[in-house]
C-alpha positions as CSV (number, residue, x, y, z in Angstrom):
1,X,2.8,-18.7,22.7
2,X,3.8,-19.2,19.1
3,X,7.6,-18.9,18.7
4,X,9.0,-16.2,16.4
5,X,11.1,-17.2,13.4
6,X,14.2,-16.1,15.3
7,X,13.3,-18.4,18.2
8,X,12.7,-21.3,15.9
9,X,16.1,-20.8,14.2
10,X,18.2,-20.8,17.4
11,X,19.2,-24.4,16.6
12,X,21.9,-25.0,14.0
13,X,20.6,-24.7,10.4
14,X,21.9,-27.1,7.9
15,X,22.2,-24.6,5.1
16,X,23.9,-21.8,7.2
17,X,26.0,-23.8,9.7
18,X,25.4,-20.8,12.1
19,X,23.1,-19.8,14.9
20,X,20.4,-17.4,13.9
21,X,19.5,-15.6,17.1
22,X,17.7,-12.3,17.1
23,X,19.3,-11.3,20.4
24,X,22.8,-11.6,18.8
25,X,21.7,-9.3,16.0
26,X,20.2,-6.8,18.5
27,X,23.5,-6.9,20.5
28,X,25.5,-6.0,17.4
29,X,27.0,-9.5,16.9
30,X,27.5,-10.5,13.2
31,X,25.2,-13.2,12.0
32,X,26.0,-14.6,8.5
33,X,23.7,-16.7,6.4
34,X,24.6,-18.4,3.2
35,X,22.4,-19.2,0.2
36,X,22.6,-22.4,-1.8
37,X,25.0,-20.8,-4.3
38,X,27.4,-20.0,-1.5
39,X,26.7,-16.2,-1.4
40,X,26.9,-14.8,2.1
41,X,24.7,-12.2,3.7
42,X,25.0,-10.4,7.0
43,X,21.7,-9.9,8.9
44,X,21.5,-6.3,10.0
45,X,17.9,-5.4,11.0
46,X,14.5,-7.1,11.3
47,X,12.2,-5.0,9.1
48,X,9.0,-6.8,10.0
49,X,7.3,-9.9,11.2
50,X,4.3,-11.6,9.7
51,X,2.2,-14.7,10.3
52,X,4.5,-16.9,8.3
53,X,8.0,-15.4,8.7
54,X,10.2,-12.3,8.9
55,X,11.9,-9.8,6.6
56,X,15.4,-8.8,7.3
57,X,17.7,-6.1,5.9
58,X,20.9,-7.8,4.8
59,X,24.2,-6.9,3.4
60,X,25.7,-9.0,0.6
61,X,29.3,-9.8,1.3
62,X,32.3,-10.2,-1.0
63,X,35.1,-12.8,-0.5
64,X,36.8,-10.5,2.0
65,X,33.7,-10.3,4.1
66,X,32.9,-6.6,3.2
67,X,29.6,-5.3,2.0
68,X,29.2,-5.5,-1.7
69,X,26.4,-3.6,-3.5
70,X,23.3,-1.9,-2.0
71,X,21.3,-3.2,1.0
72,X,18.9,-6.0,0.3
73,X,15.9,-7.6,1.9
74,X,15.7,-11.3,2.7
75,X,12.2,-12.7,3.4
76,X,12.1,-15.9,5.3
77,X,9.2,-18.3,5.5
78,X,9.4,-21.4,7.6
79,X,7.2,-24.5,7.9
80,X,6.0,-27.4,5.7
81,X,6.3,-27.6,1.9
82,X,3.2,-25.5,1.5
83,X,4.9,-22.5,3.1
84,X,7.9,-22.7,0.7
85,X,5.5,-23.0,-2.2
86,X,3.6,-20.0,-1.0
87,X,6.7,-17.9,-1.0
88,X,7.7,-19.3,-4.4
89,X,4.3,-18.1,-5.8
90,X,4.9,-14.6,-4.5
91,X,8.4,-14.6,-6.1
92,X,7.0,-15.8,-9.4
93,X,4.3,-13.1,-9.3
94,X,6.8,-10.3,-8.5
95,X,9.2,-11.6,-11.3
96,X,6.4,-11.2,-13.8
97,X,5.7,-7.5,-12.9
98,X,7.5,-4.5,-14.2
99,X,6.7,-1.2,-12.5
100,X,9.0,1.3,-10.9
101,X,6.9,1.4,-7.8
102,X,6.9,-2.3,-7.1
103,X,9.7,-4.1,-5.2
104,X,12.0,-6.2,-7.5
105,X,12.8,-9.8,-6.6
106,X,16.3,-11.1,-7.1
107,X,16.1,-14.9,-6.4
108,X,14.2,-17.6,-4.5
109,X,15.4,-20.8,-3.0
110,X,14.0,-23.6,-0.9
111,X,16.3,-25.4,1.6
112,X,16.0,-28.0,4.4
113,X,16.5,-26.9,8.0
114,X,16.9,-28.9,11.1
115,X,13.6,-29.0,13.0
116,X,13.5,-26.7,16.0
117,X,12.3,-29.4,18.4
118,X,13.2,-32.8,16.8
119,X,16.7,-32.8,15.3
120,X,15.9,-35.9,13.3
121,X,13.3,-34.1,11.2
122,X,13.8,-31.5,8.5
123,X,11.4,-28.9,7.4
124,X,11.3,-27.0,4.2
125,X,12.1,-23.3,4.3
126,X,11.5,-20.7,1.6
127,X,13.7,-17.7,1.1
128,X,13.2,-14.7,-1.3
129,X,15.8,-12.0,-1.8
130,X,14.6,-8.6,-3.1
131,X,16.0,-5.2,-3.7
132,X,15.7,-3.3,-0.4
133,X,14.4,0.2,-0.7
134,X,16.2,2.6,1.6
135,X,13.2,4.5,3.0
136,X,10.5,4.4,5.6
137,X,7.0,3.0,5.9
138,X,4.3,5.4,4.8
139,X,3.4,7.8,7.6
140,X,0.9,10.4,6.3
141,X,1.5,12.6,9.4
142,X,5.1,13.2,8.2
143,X,4.2,14.2,4.6
144,X,3.5,17.7,3.5
145,X,0.3,18.0,1.5
146,X,1.8,18.2,-2.0
147,X,3.9,15.1,-1.3
148,X,1.0,13.2,0.1
149,X,-1.2,14.0,-2.9
150,X,1.6,13.0,-5.4
151,X,2.2,9.8,-3.5
152,X,-1.5,9.0,-3.6
153,X,-1.5,9.6,-7.4
154,X,1.5,7.4,-7.7
155,X,-0.3,4.7,-5.8
156,X,-3.3,4.9,-8.1
157,X,-0.9,4.5,-11.0
158,X,0.6,1.3,-9.6
159,X,-2.8,-0.1,-8.6
160,X,-4.1,0.6,-12.1
161,X,-1.1,-1.3,-13.5
162,X,-1.8,-4.3,-11.2
163,X,-5.6,-4.4,-11.7
164,X,-5.8,-3.5,-15.3
165,X,-2.6,-4.5,-17.0
166,X,-1.4,-7.4,-14.8
167,X,-5.0,-8.4,-13.8
168,X,-4.1,-9.1,-10.2
169,X,-4.9,-7.5,-6.9
170,X,-2.4,-6.7,-4.1
171,X,-4.9,-7.6,-1.4
172,X,-3.0,-6.2,1.6
173,X,-2.6,-2.5,1.0
174,X,-1.7,-0.7,4.2
175,X,0.8,1.8,5.3
176,X,3.3,-0.9,6.5
177,X,3.4,-2.3,2.9
178,X,4.2,1.1,1.3
179,X,7.8,2.3,1.5
180,X,8.5,5.9,0.9
181,X,11.9,6.6,-0.6
182,X,13.6,9.7,-1.9
183,X,15.6,10.3,-5.0
184,X,17.2,13.7,-4.7
185,X,14.2,15.8,-3.8
186,X,11.6,13.4,-5.4
187,X,9.6,11.2,-3.1
188,X,7.9,8.1,-4.4
189,X,6.2,4.9,-3.0
190,X,7.4,1.3,-3.4
191,X,4.8,-1.4,-2.9
192,X,6.0,-4.5,-1.1
193,X,4.6,-7.8,0.3
194,X,2.5,-9.6,-2.4
195,X,1.8,-12.6,-0.2
196,X,-2.0,-12.1,-0.4
197,X,-2.2,-11.3,-4.1
198,X,-4.4,-13.2,-6.6
199,X,-6.4,-13.0,-9.8
200,X,-8.4,-9.7,-10.1
201,X,-11.7,-11.6,-10.7
202,X,-11.6,-12.8,-7.1
203,X,-11.5,-9.4,-5.5
204,X,-12.2,-6.8,-8.3
205,X,-12.6,-3.8,-6.0
206,X,-10.5,-4.7,-2.9
207,X,-7.4,-2.6,-3.8
208,X,-9.5,0.5,-4.6
209,X,-11.3,0.2,-1.2
210,X,-8.1,-0.2,0.6
211,X,-6.6,2.7,-1.3
212,X,-9.6,4.8,-0.3
213,X,-8.9,4.1,3.3
214,X,-5.2,5.1,2.9
215,X,-6.5,8.3,1.2
216,X,-8.3,9.2,4.3
217,X,-5.1,9.1,6.2
218,X,-3.7,11.8,3.9
219,X,-6.4,14.4,3.8
220,X,-6.4,16.2,7.1
221,X,-7.7,13.8,9.7
222,X,-6.7,14.8,13.2
223,X,-3.8,12.9,15.0
224,X,-6.3,11.1,17.2
225,X,-8.4,10.0,14.2
226,X,-5.3,8.8,12.4
227,X,-4.3,6.6,15.3
228,X,-7.8,5.2,15.5
229,X,-7.9,4.6,11.8
230,X,-4.5,2.9,11.7
231,X,-5.7,0.5,14.4
232,X,-8.8,-0.3,12.4
233,X,-7.7,-0.2,8.8
234,X,-7.5,-4.0,8.4
235,X,-10.9,-4.3,10.0
236,X,-12.4,-1.8,7.6
237,X,-10.7,-3.5,4.7
238,X,-12.6,-6.7,5.2
239,X,-16.0,-5.3,6.2
240,X,-17.3,-6.1,2.7
241,X,-17.5,-9.7,3.7
242,X,-20.5,-9.0,5.9
243,X,-21.6,-5.4,5.1
244,X,-22.7,-3.6,1.9
245,X,-20.4,-0.9,0.6
246,X,-23.0,1.8,1.4
247,X,-23.1,0.7,5.0
248,X,-19.3,0.8,5.3
249,X,-19.1,4.3,3.7
250,X,-21.8,5.6,6.0
251,X,-20.0,4.3,9.1
252,X,-16.7,5.7,8.0
253,X,-18.2,9.1,7.2
254,X,-19.9,9.2,10.5
255,X,-17.0,8.1,12.6
256,X,-14.5,10.5,11.1
257,X,-17.0,13.3,10.2
258,X,-15.7,13.6,6.7
259,X,-15.7,16.8,4.9
260,X,-17.7,16.9,1.6
261,X,-14.6,16.7,-0.7
262,X,-13.3,13.8,1.4
263,X,-16.6,12.0,1.2
264,X,-16.8,12.6,-2.6
265,X,-13.4,10.9,-3.1
266,X,-14.2,8.1,-0.8
267,X,-17.4,7.4,-2.7
268,X,-15.3,7.3,-5.9
269,X,-13.0,4.7,-4.5
270,X,-15.9,2.5,-3.2
271,X,-18.3,2.9,-6.2
272,X,-16.1,1.5,-9.0
273,X,-14.8,4.7,-10.6
274,X,-12.0,4.0,-13.0
275,X,-8.4,4.6,-12.0
276,X,-8.2,7.5,-14.5
277,X,-11.3,9.1,-13.0
278,X,-9.9,8.8,-9.5
279,X,-6.6,10.3,-10.7
280,X,-8.4,13.3,-12.3
281,X,-10.7,13.8,-9.4
282,X,-7.9,14.0,-6.8
283,X,-5.9,16.3,-9.0
284,X,-8.9,18.6,-9.4
285,X,-9.8,18.7,-5.7
286,X,-6.2,19.1,-4.7
287,X,-5.7,21.8,-7.4
288,X,-2.5,20.4,-8.8
């Protein structure tokens, strides 16, 4: 079985001079990592694991060892030089974007680490530090209808910015990559994880299709349907590689027995309606 990043890092790391052991963190033991500028961060919680690494909630420490500033997220990628370059590409892309609903990067560095199995070898390891948004992953079942509609409109706004203004696609839109945070009584989404992003000409309609699937989670599907949909959303997202959009829409409409207004909006997401048309259509149907 492939080792997790935590397991790979149980050996001493050149750049940290500490043991990075997930079990220590789970047990409440302090684990400190240090970047190449000497700034220390205390690992607090693993926020998620992916194919190439992990994202941790960290606290930046001052000279006295106390937390300084807001919580941050530290994204680790481990492997050969290509992995480090992959993370650097994501950092550069995020640094070029400017939207209130997109996570902000702080810095990136690449450092050597002792190999997990052969202590004579070193491997390159990428690190990216971002603002951590205090919130929770999107869960449509916990959102009241007005909040769900407004968040969907906000998501259309950020996807329009990415696709039209920045001319890139996100490529991995799913509930796990949308953080819902609250400012006073105002809820808003923050889009994270741009590891699969690329030039819009490569996937011109992918984000809108994925957003159409997320929309379905927000418009009154039963709890059982939502659970089934969450399990299959990645599968649905990539059906266009082997099936035509009309076939995909027909299958979705049949499986979930969509109501006419739900099907109308799903058609708009899949059939290339502009972001402004989607925005107006949802506002009209939702009567807001």
